DRENKE-485907 format. One record per residue (C-alpha): x, y, z; residue in one letter. Coordinates in nm, 4 decimals. Last residue first. Layout:
! residues N
<<X,Y,Z>,A>
...
***
This chain:
! residues 575
<<1.5844,4.0179,1.9700>,R>
<<1.5262,4.0404,2.3386>,S>
<<1.2080,4.3188,2.2139>,G>
<<1.0551,4.0661,2.0213>,E>
<<1.0382,3.8023,2.2531>,L>
<<0.8919,3.9938,2.5058>,Q>
<<0.6374,4.1458,2.2497>,A>
<<0.5430,3.8102,2.1700>,Q>
<<0.5377,3.6883,2.5336>,S>
<<0.2682,4.0171,2.6410>,A>
<<0.0472,3.9385,2.2872>,V>
<<0.0361,3.5801,2.4206>,I>
<<-0.0539,3.6776,2.7690>,E>
<<-0.2788,3.9509,2.6640>,R>
<<-0.4990,3.6959,2.4739>,Y>
<<-0.5165,3.4571,2.7812>,A>
<<-0.6285,3.7803,2.9858>,E>
<<-0.9077,3.8645,2.7195>,C>
<<-1.0884,4.2109,2.8098>,T>
<<-0.8571,4.4852,2.7158>,E>
<<-0.6047,4.3063,2.4721>,V>
<<-0.8974,4.1171,2.3382>,L>
<<-1.0991,4.4576,2.2586>,E>
<<-0.7589,4.5607,2.0878>,D>
<<-0.6826,4.2689,1.8478>,H>
<<-1.0696,4.2017,1.7503>,T>
<<-1.3389,4.0078,1.9453>,G>
<<-1.3851,3.6939,2.0845>,T>
<<-1.2368,3.5274,2.4566>,G>
<<-1.1671,3.2136,2.6236>,V>
<<-1.3188,2.9588,2.3357>,I>
<<-1.2317,2.6076,2.4768>,R>
<<-1.0259,2.3543,2.3583>,G>
<<-0.7433,2.4054,2.6673>,A>
<<-0.7535,2.8169,2.5670>,D>
<<-0.8699,2.8875,2.2242>,L>
<<-0.8766,3.2796,2.1683>,V>
<<-1.0920,3.3706,1.8218>,I>
<<-0.9742,3.6905,1.6827>,I>
<<-1.2230,3.8766,1.4483>,K>
<<-1.2123,4.1477,1.1949>,D>
<<-0.8196,4.0624,1.1756>,A>
<<-0.5725,4.3537,1.1648>,N>
<<-0.3998,4.1456,1.4652>,M>
<<-0.3818,3.8698,1.2668>,I>
<<0.0078,3.8153,1.1189>,T>
<<0.1266,4.0540,1.3996>,S>
<<0.0397,3.8048,1.6331>,V>
<<0.2177,3.5312,1.5146>,R>
<<0.1348,3.2335,1.6233>,Q>
<<-0.1207,3.1959,1.3401>,A>
<<-0.4620,3.0273,1.2432>,V>
<<-0.6123,3.1790,0.9687>,I>
<<-1.0043,3.1801,0.8800>,V>
<<-1.1189,3.3884,0.5312>,V>
<<-1.4665,3.3706,0.4201>,T>
<<-1.4628,3.5728,0.0661>,R>
<<-1.5875,3.8776,0.0004>,D>
<<-1.2520,4.0714,0.0423>,E>
<<-1.0407,3.8074,-0.0933>,T>
<<-0.7937,3.9005,-0.3055>,R>
<<-0.7382,4.2510,-0.1771>,R>
<<-0.6854,4.0860,0.1512>,A>
<<-0.4319,3.8522,-0.0262>,L>
<<-0.2233,4.1319,-0.1402>,A>
<<-0.2094,4.2985,0.1665>,A>
<<-0.1513,3.9696,0.4232>,R>
<<0.1278,3.8990,0.1331>,L>
<<0.2924,4.1974,0.1795>,R>
<<0.2855,4.2092,0.5664>,A>
<<0.4596,3.8786,0.5509>,D>
<<0.6873,3.9337,0.3073>,T>
<<0.8482,4.1912,0.5341>,T>
<<0.8074,4.0248,0.8723>,Y>
<<0.9661,3.7393,0.7180>,D>
<<0.7994,3.4109,0.6155>,L>
<<0.8350,3.0457,0.7998>,A>
<<0.5671,3.0664,1.0255>,S>
<<0.3045,3.1917,0.7530>,F>
<<0.0446,2.8834,0.6759>,S>
<<-0.0810,2.8470,1.0413>,D>
<<-0.3031,2.6817,0.8905>,D>
<<-0.4835,2.9032,0.6637>,F>
<<-0.8540,2.7824,0.5353>,L>
<<-0.9625,3.0041,0.2421>,Y>
<<-1.3801,2.9770,0.1894>,I>
<<-1.5335,3.0710,-0.1154>,L>
<<-1.2588,2.9121,-0.3364>,P>
<<-1.0411,3.1280,-0.5871>,D>
<<-0.8553,2.7788,-0.6548>,R>
<<-0.5278,3.0313,-0.8017>,V>
<<-0.5542,3.1058,-0.4591>,I>
<<-0.5006,2.7719,-0.2465>,C>
<<-0.2108,2.6541,-0.5146>,R>
<<-0.0608,3.0390,-0.4566>,A>
<<-0.0464,2.9530,-0.0601>,I>
<<0.1325,2.6385,-0.1028>,A>
<<0.4037,2.8141,-0.3495>,L>
<<0.4356,3.0347,-0.0732>,R>
<<0.4592,2.7897,0.1940>,Q>
<<0.7191,2.6047,0.0465>,R>
<<0.9116,2.9031,-0.0374>,Q>
<<0.9415,2.9779,0.3280>,G>
<<1.0255,2.6253,0.4223>,G>
<<1.2702,2.6288,0.1581>,S>
<<1.2889,2.4713,-0.1661>,F>
<<1.4706,2.1121,-0.3051>,N>
<<1.2952,1.9477,-0.0286>,V>
<<0.9676,2.0330,-0.2445>,G>
<<0.7798,1.7064,-0.0792>,G>
<<0.8875,1.5225,-0.3870>,Q>
<<1.0973,1.7328,-0.5840>,D>
<<0.9787,2.0331,-0.7767>,V>
<<1.1388,2.1416,-1.0856>,P>
<<1.1399,2.4134,-1.2173>,A>
<<0.9030,2.4567,-1.5484>,E>
<<0.7164,2.7864,-1.4414>,L>
<<1.0394,2.9204,-1.4509>,G>
<<1.3278,2.7034,-1.6207>,E>
<<1.6076,2.9666,-1.5707>,A>
<<1.4867,3.0512,-1.1535>,L>
<<1.4808,3.3876,-1.0539>,T>
<<1.1557,3.4626,-1.1522>,D>
<<1.0399,3.1998,-0.9048>,V>
<<1.2318,3.3760,-0.6556>,F>
<<1.0221,3.6914,-0.7059>,E>
<<0.7186,3.5314,-0.8197>,R>
<<0.6521,3.3773,-0.4598>,A>
<<0.4710,3.6841,-0.3342>,Q>
<<0.1736,3.4804,-0.2718>,A>
<<-0.0400,3.7568,-0.4868>,V>
<<0.2113,3.7497,-0.7307>,D>
<<0.2490,3.3496,-0.7719>,L>
<<-0.1383,3.3493,-0.8120>,A>
<<-0.1416,3.6103,-1.0498>,D>
<<0.1336,3.3939,-1.2510>,W>
<<-0.0907,3.0591,-1.2202>,V>
<<-0.3690,3.2604,-1.3636>,Q>
<<-0.1753,3.4068,-1.6819>,D>
<<-0.0214,3.0653,-1.7596>,E>
<<-0.4224,2.9544,-1.7707>,T>
<<-0.5364,2.7866,-1.4536>,A>
<<-0.7702,2.4192,-1.5979>,D>
<<-0.6118,2.1569,-1.3153>,P>
<<-0.7275,2.4346,-1.0206>,R>
<<-0.5684,2.3685,-0.6901>,G>
<<-0.3362,2.1417,-0.8892>,F>
<<-0.2774,2.4251,-1.1220>,R>
<<0.0157,2.5687,-0.8601>,V>
<<0.2027,2.2257,-0.7948>,N>
<<0.1592,2.1301,-1.1971>,T>
<<0.3039,2.4792,-1.2263>,A>
<<0.6373,2.4701,-1.0466>,I>
<<0.7326,2.1285,-1.1411>,T>
<<0.6458,1.7454,-1.0952>,G>
<<0.7047,1.5571,-0.7432>,G>
<<0.3943,1.7358,-0.5329>,F>
<<0.4485,1.9908,-0.2403>,L>
<<0.3677,1.9765,0.1186>,F>
<<0.3107,2.2565,0.3261>,A>
<<0.2727,2.1310,0.6866>,R>
<<0.0360,2.3754,0.8580>,Q>
<<-0.2336,2.2981,0.5848>,P>
<<-0.2963,2.5634,0.3054>,V>
<<-0.6838,2.5067,0.2462>,I>
<<-0.9276,2.5959,-0.0650>,G>
<<-1.2503,2.5281,0.0133>,F>
<<-1.5723,2.5308,-0.1118>,Q>
<<-1.5138,2.2580,-0.3652>,T>
<<-1.4626,2.0516,-0.0271>,W>
<<-1.8011,2.0852,0.0383>,L>
<<-1.9758,1.9393,-0.3138>,D>
<<-1.6894,1.6723,-0.3418>,D>
<<-1.7738,1.5801,0.0269>,L>
<<-2.1543,1.5382,-0.0697>,R>
<<-2.3474,1.7283,0.1790>,M>
<<-2.5452,1.6670,0.4617>,D>
<<-2.2808,1.5908,0.7255>,R>
<<-2.2129,1.9754,0.6742>,I>
<<-2.4869,2.0439,0.8571>,D>
<<-2.6619,2.3301,0.5852>,V>
<<-2.7104,2.6840,0.7761>,D>
<<-2.5235,2.8608,0.4716>,D>
<<-2.2447,2.6134,0.5801>,I>
<<-2.2806,2.4517,0.9652>,Y>
<<-2.0743,2.2212,1.1539>,V>
<<-2.2669,2.0392,1.4658>,G>
<<-2.2779,1.9028,1.7918>,G>
<<-2.0970,1.6428,1.9480>,A>
<<-1.7904,1.4313,1.8293>,T>
<<-1.7210,1.6209,1.5423>,V>
<<-1.5885,1.4643,1.2411>,D>
<<-1.2476,1.5131,1.0797>,L>
<<-1.1522,1.6333,0.7587>,L>
<<-1.4678,1.7745,0.7326>,R>
<<-1.4050,2.0933,0.6026>,P>
<<-1.4672,2.2983,0.9217>,L>
<<-1.3468,1.9890,1.1387>,L>
<<-0.9937,2.0293,1.0200>,N>
<<-0.9801,2.4124,1.1302>,V>
<<-1.0927,2.2435,1.5045>,L>
<<-0.8321,2.0036,1.5087>,T>
<<-0.5738,2.2914,1.3840>,S>
<<-0.6271,2.5468,1.7005>,K>
<<-0.7174,2.2502,1.9427>,G>
<<-0.5205,2.4182,2.2578>,S>
<<-0.2528,2.2091,2.2744>,G>
<<-0.0146,2.4884,2.1722>,T>
<<-0.1383,2.8267,2.2816>,G>
<<-0.3807,2.9854,2.1359>,G>
<<-0.5074,3.1829,1.8330>,V>
<<-0.7625,3.1488,1.5791>,I>
<<-0.8313,3.4314,1.3136>,A>
<<-1.1352,3.5517,1.0923>,T>
<<-1.1009,3.7522,0.7923>,T>
<<-1.4375,3.9068,0.6933>,K>
<<-1.6237,3.8598,0.3441>,G>
<<-1.8057,3.6201,0.3830>,P>
<<-1.8260,3.5290,0.8152>,E>
<<-1.7093,3.2717,0.9831>,F>
<<-1.8794,3.1937,1.3460>,T>
<<-1.8794,3.0726,1.6979>,C>
<<-2.0100,2.7959,1.9204>,S>
<<-1.7191,2.5426,2.0583>,I>
<<-1.8475,2.3217,2.3506>,G>
<<-1.5613,2.1372,2.4100>,Q>
<<-1.2544,2.0562,2.1884>,L>
<<-0.9579,1.8525,2.2786>,I>
<<-1.2140,1.5988,2.4126>,A>
<<-1.0540,1.4119,2.7093>,E>
<<-0.9595,1.0327,2.7709>,E>
<<-0.8162,0.9570,2.3656>,A>
<<-0.8753,0.6584,2.2630>,G>
<<-1.0213,0.7892,1.9068>,P>
<<-0.9605,1.1858,1.9417>,Y>
<<-1.2537,1.3622,2.1186>,R>
<<-1.4351,1.6235,1.9355>,F>
<<-1.6995,1.8977,2.0576>,S>
<<-1.9110,2.1452,1.8856>,V>
<<-2.1872,2.3459,2.0324>,D>
<<-2.2911,2.5084,1.7078>,R>
<<-1.9983,2.6033,1.4776>,L>
<<-2.1418,2.8284,1.2224>,E>
<<-1.9663,2.8754,0.8515>,I>
<<-2.1137,3.1606,0.6183>,R>
<<-1.9709,3.1025,0.2514>,G>
<<-2.2330,3.1879,0.0245>,I>
<<-2.2966,2.9059,-0.2183>,G>
<<-2.6006,2.8019,-0.2045>,V>
<<-2.5044,2.4532,-0.0151>,P>
<<-2.6328,2.1671,-0.2198>,T>
<<-2.8141,1.8486,0.0271>,V>
<<-2.7035,1.4973,0.0174>,A>
<<-2.9550,1.2612,0.0562>,Q>
<<-2.8027,0.9250,0.0970>,E>
<<-2.5357,1.1345,0.2835>,P>
<<-2.1410,1.0898,0.1570>,D>
<<-1.9039,0.9381,0.3826>,D>
<<-1.6851,1.0157,0.6877>,I>
<<-1.5715,0.7242,0.8736>,E>
<<-1.5090,0.5163,0.6115>,P>
<<-1.5856,0.1372,0.6059>,E>
<<-1.2763,-0.0888,0.7272>,T>
<<-1.3485,-0.4104,0.5570>,E>
<<-1.1097,-0.2985,0.2283>,L>
<<-0.8639,-0.1881,0.4924>,V>
<<-0.8808,-0.4956,0.7279>,A>
<<-0.8916,-0.7057,0.3973>,Q>
<<-0.5386,-0.6215,0.2933>,I>
<<-0.3977,-0.7100,0.6253>,R>
<<-0.5949,-1.0341,0.6437>,E>
<<-0.4236,-1.0950,0.2678>,A>
<<-0.1163,-1.0597,0.3753>,S>
<<-0.1121,-1.3246,0.6409>,A>
<<-0.2684,-1.5496,0.3990>,A>
<<-0.0130,-1.5077,0.1514>,A>
<<0.2669,-1.5527,0.3904>,R>
<<0.0796,-1.8379,0.5341>,P>
<<-0.0286,-2.0012,0.1755>,V>
<<0.3905,-1.9964,0.0431>,M>
<<0.4461,-2.2882,0.2130>,M>
<<0.1694,-2.5001,0.0154>,M>
<<0.4172,-2.4501,-0.2997>,T>
<<0.6867,-2.6589,-0.1781>,M>
<<0.3667,-2.9244,-0.1051>,V>
<<0.2516,-2.8716,-0.4101>,A>
<<0.6721,-2.9046,-0.5735>,M>
<<0.7355,-3.2012,-0.3318>,M>
<<0.4512,-3.4260,-0.4305>,V>
<<0.4771,-3.3255,-0.7622>,S>
<<0.8621,-3.4604,-0.8071>,F>
<<0.7451,-3.7381,-0.6576>,L>
<<0.4529,-3.8570,-0.8884>,I>
<<0.6658,-3.7306,-1.1734>,Q>
<<0.9855,-3.9253,-1.0654>,M>
<<0.7719,-4.2101,-1.0295>,I>
<<0.5820,-4.2020,-1.3576>,Y>
<<0.9441,-4.1887,-1.5437>,S>
<<1.0503,-4.4682,-1.3635>,Q>
<<0.7988,-4.6891,-1.4608>,F>
<<0.7814,-4.5791,-1.8045>,A>
<<1.1472,-4.6977,-1.8171>,F>
<<1.0651,-4.9998,-1.6607>,L>
<<0.7657,-5.0703,-1.8622>,N>
<<1.0476,-5.0326,-2.1368>,G>
<<1.2152,-5.3323,-2.0104>,I>
<<0.9319,-5.5985,-2.0783>,P>
<<0.8091,-5.7331,-1.7057>,M>
<<0.7518,-6.0724,-1.6309>,S>
<<1.0226,-6.2467,-1.8214>,G>
<<1.2553,-6.3547,-1.5032>,D>
<<1.5162,-6.1205,-1.5363>,S>
<<1.2341,-5.8296,-1.6224>,I>
<<1.1055,-5.8709,-1.3314>,F>
<<1.4316,-5.8792,-1.1348>,G>
<<1.5714,-5.5747,-1.2872>,A>
<<1.2620,-5.3773,-1.2366>,G>
<<1.3763,-5.4602,-0.8477>,L>
<<1.6829,-5.3296,-0.8655>,W>
<<1.5890,-5.0254,-1.1091>,I>
<<1.2830,-4.9435,-0.9145>,T>
<<1.4702,-4.9893,-0.5644>,A>
<<1.7717,-4.7261,-0.6952>,I>
<<1.4920,-4.4772,-0.8491>,L>
<<1.3008,-4.4747,-0.5127>,A>
<<1.6567,-4.4339,-0.3241>,G>
<<1.7318,-4.1472,-0.5858>,N>
<<1.3605,-3.9682,-0.4765>,M>
<<1.4094,-4.0509,-0.0612>,I>
<<1.7923,-3.8734,-0.1295>,L>
<<1.6828,-3.5829,-0.3566>,M>
<<1.4014,-3.5226,-0.0766>,L>
<<1.6798,-3.5501,0.2547>,T>
<<1.9209,-3.3324,-0.0240>,P>
<<1.6563,-3.0820,-0.0474>,F>
<<1.5603,-3.0835,0.3061>,I>
<<1.9059,-2.9887,0.4637>,L>
<<2.0205,-2.6996,0.2923>,A>
<<1.6318,-2.5478,0.3034>,F>
<<1.6656,-2.5656,0.6972>,L>
<<1.9853,-2.3925,0.6799>,R>
<<1.8565,-2.1007,0.4649>,T>
<<1.5727,-2.0836,0.7278>,V>
<<1.8326,-2.0547,0.9931>,R>
<<2.0096,-1.8153,0.8138>,L>
<<1.7302,-1.5899,0.7336>,S>
<<1.6456,-1.5948,1.1338>,V>
<<1.9929,-1.5157,1.2197>,A>
<<2.0144,-1.2414,0.9177>,T>
<<1.6913,-1.0647,1.0456>,L>
<<1.7997,-1.0626,1.3698>,E>
<<2.1564,-0.9008,1.2738>,A>
<<1.9980,-0.6692,1.0844>,N>
<<1.7838,-0.5462,1.3877>,A>
<<2.0963,-0.5465,1.6319>,E>
<<2.2738,-0.3697,1.3547>,A>
<<1.9930,-0.0916,1.2920>,F>
<<2.0386,-0.0187,1.6900>,R>
<<2.4132,0.0011,1.6967>,R>
<<2.3911,0.2319,1.4056>,E>
<<2.1734,0.4249,1.5499>,E>
<<2.3652,0.4859,1.8370>,H>
<<2.6627,0.5507,1.5882>,A>
<<2.5011,0.8186,1.4545>,T>
<<2.3396,0.9843,1.8044>,R>
<<2.5485,1.3231,1.7550>,V>
<<2.2526,1.4820,1.8789>,F>
<<2.2388,1.7433,1.5791>,A>
<<2.3560,1.4441,1.3411>,R>
<<2.0196,1.2277,1.4380>,I>
<<1.8105,1.5482,1.4577>,V>
<<1.8908,1.5790,1.0928>,R>
<<1.8690,1.2006,0.9889>,I>
<<1.5136,1.1885,1.1169>,G>
<<1.3233,1.0479,0.8148>,A>
<<1.5972,0.8512,0.6804>,L>
<<1.6462,0.6728,1.0576>,N>
<<1.3205,0.6780,1.1443>,E>
<<1.2236,0.4830,0.7817>,R>
<<1.5327,0.2201,0.8417>,L>
<<1.4789,0.1275,1.1727>,V>
<<1.0699,0.0773,1.0624>,G>
<<1.2428,-0.1275,0.7653>,N>
<<1.4418,-0.3475,0.9961>,V>
<<1.1910,-0.4149,1.2353>,K>
<<0.9006,-0.5027,0.9369>,D>
<<1.1843,-0.7366,0.8042>,I>
<<1.1881,-0.8980,1.1697>,K>
<<0.8272,-0.9166,1.1907>,V>
<<0.8531,-1.1024,0.8263>,Q>
<<1.1165,-1.3410,0.9691>,M>
<<0.9335,-1.4182,1.2517>,S>
<<0.6285,-1.5441,0.9860>,R>
<<0.8605,-1.7376,0.7824>,F>
<<1.0419,-1.8849,1.0443>,L>
<<0.7250,-2.0408,1.2143>,P>
<<0.6436,-2.1491,0.8783>,V>
<<0.9881,-2.3281,0.8371>,A>
<<0.9781,-2.5658,1.1135>,R>
<<0.6339,-2.7329,1.0588>,G>
<<0.7317,-2.7352,0.7135>,V>
<<1.0336,-2.9209,0.7353>,M>
<<0.8499,-3.1589,0.9155>,I>
<<0.5755,-3.2070,0.6678>,G>
<<0.8756,-3.2269,0.3974>,I>
<<1.0068,-3.5081,0.5347>,A>
<<0.6839,-3.6774,0.6397>,I>
<<0.5447,-3.6144,0.2969>,L>
<<0.8419,-3.7926,0.1468>,M>
<<0.8513,-4.1192,0.3371>,L>
<<0.4985,-4.0972,0.2996>,P>
<<0.5643,-4.0931,-0.0915>,V>
<<0.8443,-4.3728,-0.0571>,V>
<<0.6689,-4.6674,0.0959>,V>
<<0.3408,-4.7099,-0.0439>,L>
<<0.4940,-4.5905,-0.3797>,L>
<<0.7207,-4.9066,-0.3815>,L>
<<0.3840,-5.1029,-0.4515>,A>
<<0.3740,-4.9789,-0.7677>,S>
<<0.6688,-5.2170,-0.8547>,L>
<<0.4624,-5.5138,-0.8233>,Q>
<<0.1361,-5.3247,-1.0470>,V>
<<0.3306,-5.2604,-1.3516>,D>
<<0.2357,-4.9979,-1.6232>,T>
<<-0.1315,-4.9505,-1.4944>,R>
<<0.0023,-4.9016,-1.1450>,I>
<<0.2264,-4.6662,-1.2613>,A>
<<-0.0290,-4.4897,-1.4697>,M>
<<-0.3073,-4.4820,-1.2076>,I>
<<0.0039,-4.3418,-0.9591>,I>
<<0.0928,-4.0610,-1.2481>,G>
<<-0.2494,-3.9404,-1.2956>,G>
<<-0.3072,-3.8742,-0.9135>,I>
<<0.0590,-3.7123,-0.9269>,A>
<<0.0342,-3.4999,-1.2163>,T>
<<-0.3178,-3.3733,-1.2098>,I>
<<-0.1941,-3.2831,-0.7994>,P>
<<0.1158,-3.0915,-0.9298>,A>
<<-0.0883,-2.9474,-1.2369>,L>
<<-0.3159,-2.7289,-1.0324>,V>
<<-0.1035,-2.6144,-0.7415>,M>
<<0.2115,-2.6080,-1.0216>,M>
<<0.0584,-2.3859,-1.2637>,T>
<<-0.2544,-2.1248,-1.1070>,L>
<<-0.1040,-2.1794,-0.7701>,G>
<<0.2272,-2.0331,-0.8709>,I>
<<0.1395,-1.7118,-1.0440>,V>
<<-0.1587,-1.7082,-0.7691>,I>
<<0.0609,-1.7161,-0.4639>,L>
<<0.3237,-1.4684,-0.6535>,M>
<<0.0432,-1.2188,-0.6710>,Q>
<<-0.0781,-1.2429,-0.3068>,L>
<<0.2837,-1.1715,-0.1890>,Q>
<<0.2793,-0.8851,-0.4390>,Q>
<<-0.0185,-0.7474,-0.2707>,V>
<<0.1255,-0.7945,0.0868>,D>
<<0.4502,-0.6398,-0.0424>,N>
<<0.2603,-0.3115,-0.2168>,T>
<<-0.0986,-0.1798,-0.1335>,N>
<<-0.0203,-0.3606,0.2774>,R>
<<0.3360,-0.2045,0.2649>,T>
<<0.2021,0.1761,0.2073>,I>
<<-0.0881,0.1219,0.4275>,L>
<<0.1484,0.0009,0.7349>,S>
<<0.4143,0.3056,0.6949>,P>
<<0.1033,0.5284,0.6407>,V>
<<-0.0243,0.4540,1.0167>,T>
<<-0.3704,0.2049,1.0106>,F>
<<-0.5033,0.4132,1.3047>,R>
<<-0.3779,0.7371,1.1764>,H>
<<-0.5382,0.6965,0.8583>,M>
<<-0.8728,0.6255,1.0367>,Q>
<<-0.8302,0.9515,1.2381>,A>
<<-0.7548,1.1533,0.8820>,L>
<<-1.0353,0.9983,0.7545>,S>
<<-1.0640,0.7336,0.5397>,F>
<<-1.1578,0.7669,0.1212>,D>
<<-0.8186,0.7951,-0.0165>,E>
<<-0.7483,0.4529,0.1856>,V>
<<-1.0769,0.2922,0.0416>,R>
<<-0.9421,0.4624,-0.3134>,R>
<<-0.6107,0.3473,-0.2684>,F>
<<-0.7107,0.0085,-0.2049>,L>
<<-0.9426,-0.0680,-0.4743>,D>
<<-0.6666,0.0228,-0.6988>,S>
<<-0.3870,-0.2248,-0.5534>,R>
<<-0.6723,-0.4994,-0.5452>,V>
<<-0.7338,-0.4413,-0.9260>,D>
<<-0.3769,-0.3755,-1.0139>,R>
<<-0.2730,-0.7065,-0.8152>,G>
<<-0.5399,-0.9258,-0.9763>,F>
<<-0.4393,-0.8122,-1.3170>,R>
<<-0.0407,-0.8847,-1.2339>,M>
<<-0.2384,-1.1795,-1.1234>,A>
<<-0.4188,-1.3064,-1.4587>,T>
<<-0.1178,-1.1830,-1.6694>,R>
<<0.0880,-1.4300,-1.4752>,A>
<<-0.1291,-1.6731,-1.4914>,S>
<<-0.1788,-1.6357,-1.8858>,F>
<<0.1455,-1.6428,-1.9694>,Y>
<<0.2627,-1.9529,-1.7455>,V>
<<-0.0323,-2.1467,-1.9595>,T>
<<0.0832,-2.0197,-2.2867>,V>
<<0.4167,-2.1206,-2.2403>,V>
<<0.3179,-2.4765,-2.0725>,A>
<<0.0891,-2.4854,-2.3531>,A>
<<0.3490,-2.4534,-2.5944>,V>
<<0.5791,-2.6985,-2.4572>,G>
<<0.2787,-2.9725,-2.4160>,V>
<<0.2350,-2.9378,-2.7894>,L>
<<0.5872,-2.9516,-2.8967>,V>
<<0.6107,-3.2746,-2.6962>,S>
<<0.3525,-3.4503,-2.8266>,M>
<<0.4623,-3.3767,-3.1744>,L>
<<0.7936,-3.4946,-3.0565>,L>
<<0.6256,-3.8287,-2.9041>,M>
<<0.4570,-3.9060,-3.2120>,L>
<<0.7425,-3.8666,-3.4542>,G>
<<0.9112,-4.0908,-3.2367>,G>
<<0.6179,-4.3107,-3.2612>,I>
<<0.6122,-4.3180,-3.5883>,Q>
<<1.0417,-4.3579,-3.6804>,L>
<<1.0502,-4.6205,-3.3509>,I>
<<0.7295,-4.8347,-3.5763>,Y>
<<0.9457,-4.7564,-3.9134>,G>
<<1.2930,-4.8753,-3.7605>,T>
<<1.1106,-5.1991,-3.6159>,D>
<<1.4529,-5.3909,-3.4777>,G>
<<1.2449,-5.5774,-3.2573>,T>
<<1.3983,-5.4834,-2.8878>,V>
<<1.4286,-5.0691,-3.0158>,V>
<<1.0685,-5.0612,-3.1993>,G>
<<0.8061,-5.2968,-2.9679>,N>
<<0.9583,-5.2582,-2.6415>,N>
<<1.1277,-4.9582,-2.6341>,I>
<<0.9299,-4.7439,-2.8733>,I>
<<0.6338,-4.8499,-2.6976>,D>
<<0.7962,-4.7692,-2.3315>,A>
<<0.8903,-4.4319,-2.4555>,M>
<<0.5018,-4.3851,-2.5893>,L>
<<0.3843,-4.4933,-2.2093>,T>
<<0.6510,-4.2087,-2.1008>,P>
<<0.5088,-3.9595,-2.3210>,L>
<<0.1250,-4.0439,-2.2292>,V>
<<0.1721,-3.8889,-1.8954>,L>
<<0.3503,-3.5870,-1.9654>,N>
<<0.1070,-3.5055,-2.2358>,G>
<<-0.2099,-3.5989,-2.0012>,I>
<<-0.0535,-3.3448,-1.7604>,A>
<<0.0451,-3.0409,-1.9697>,Q>
<<-0.3498,-3.0859,-2.1787>,I>
<<-0.4721,-3.0871,-1.8403>,L>
<<-0.2724,-2.7583,-1.7999>,L>
<<-0.3721,-2.6152,-2.0790>,L>
<<-0.7486,-2.7054,-2.0177>,L>
<<-0.7257,-2.5345,-1.6348>,S>
<<-0.5666,-2.2236,-1.7898>,I>
<<-0.8977,-2.1483,-2.0300>,G>
<<-1.0980,-2.2071,-1.6906>,A>
<<-0.8722,-1.9457,-1.5422>,L>
<<-0.9100,-1.7394,-1.8600>,I>
<<-1.2861,-1.7542,-1.8773>,R>
<<-1.3627,-1.6826,-1.4826>,W>
<<-1.1093,-1.3995,-1.5014>,H>
<<-1.3933,-1.1331,-1.3232>,P>
<<-1.3977,-1.4190,-1.0265>,R>
<<-1.0672,-1.3586,-0.9635>,L>
<<-1.0883,-1.0391,-0.7617>,Y>
<<-1.3803,-1.1863,-0.5261>,A>
<<-1.2809,-1.5694,-0.5166>,V>
<<-0.9103,-1.4398,-0.3896>,L>
<<-1.0405,-1.1962,-0.1724>,L>
<<-1.2964,-1.4601,-0.0027>,D>
<<-1.0547,-1.7662,-0.0118>,K>
<<-0.7972,-1.5010,0.1944>,M>
***
């Protein structure tokens, strides 16, 4: 945690120095005020010197205003520094995650990355806000208070030898019990969030299988566990605060009782008693607040470890030191490519060698789990090959800058995802400078104009996050339009026509063929009707290529392809 805080707070050292100076002013002001109050009582009230009272009272008022202004400014700059710290950490976390490969994203998991960029950063921000005030002010006030208390009366100062250890013992017991409870609480919160997230994401499945009651019980159990831990923490605080107040009030009673004796025998002025009471309260309050603040450290430290784990993870896929720029033809070649997911026992792709030519449409088919989507993800280097190489225009894609590589691709993923905004902003996501005519042209090719025209807002029709306010087929067509408006050298369609009816599918493929006649087109499809007119079809089975050719050639020569065709023909016949 220390390294993280130092790294991100170093740029703000001037503000931190200013905060430290303001805290020093506050501490000095707070320590001087009781002495001034003692002077008023001893030299003004007791002697009846009104002028002296007004003089010292005015000084106390000025000092109080100065301390108040310093406190306000300190809190403002402490909060601003903490917010800027959070801004910088979140920004770096976001940029680092943006560079992660798909495998690294799966390793950390998306919910965990979101939590690290929100709740974990917030824990550190809270620690900084409190730390820049109480954790700096409390030690100064405590040490200064002890010095001033001894200076005020040495005999009464002996009380500190009893009161401070008692308070430290009480707080130590509380911290020893509270820290494990706080850690347990974080685990319980994660569990509640996990159950809630699963229920929200899988609400349709839960209702379809009539498992609502089961999920309610599961959430109730997780909620009850969190409640139980929270109640234990609450009971602990309900016990410790009265205990600390009992110690502090007992110290005040002892001060008054002993001080009364010293005053009666003339060894202590009455004003010094009031000053000593103020100092002992400042000392005890500072000790209590400092230790209470320290309780935040374990939670913040755990959050810092989670943040550092992300920041210190180097992207598996990165730009080379000396990049090669592709010539811009769009020919892709896979040379003896294999790929194994981290932790997997076997490679999902083995010995893949094939080419994807410009001006040709190449289709990839195969059974579930044959490696089709994995193969497509290797082409734009969303995943890195385990063995072999992927070449574009005879240049290994590992020798290209990622931006140069990705610029050549237009990708429509298996799950069509739309961003919150409008239809226009989603289509222009593929090309921000696209004109309105170009957007409509892309929608025409994607067969999306027919439903966009029916919307009152047209291109400005709102799109909810994920596109949940559109059907699956509409989302797919908008995602295809987003790819088309980009006009890339290489089109990748990963099972992007599955939600379309046969008529729309045929119209879209015909329009797409005219638009991409000089481009490299790669299509992953489940329906044979979608790819039977492709220039080349690659058949995958258990991660290996078992057939390559046109539809007619594969029907004659590839058993796996014949089985796919036969199964779909039988399915169509049964309809």
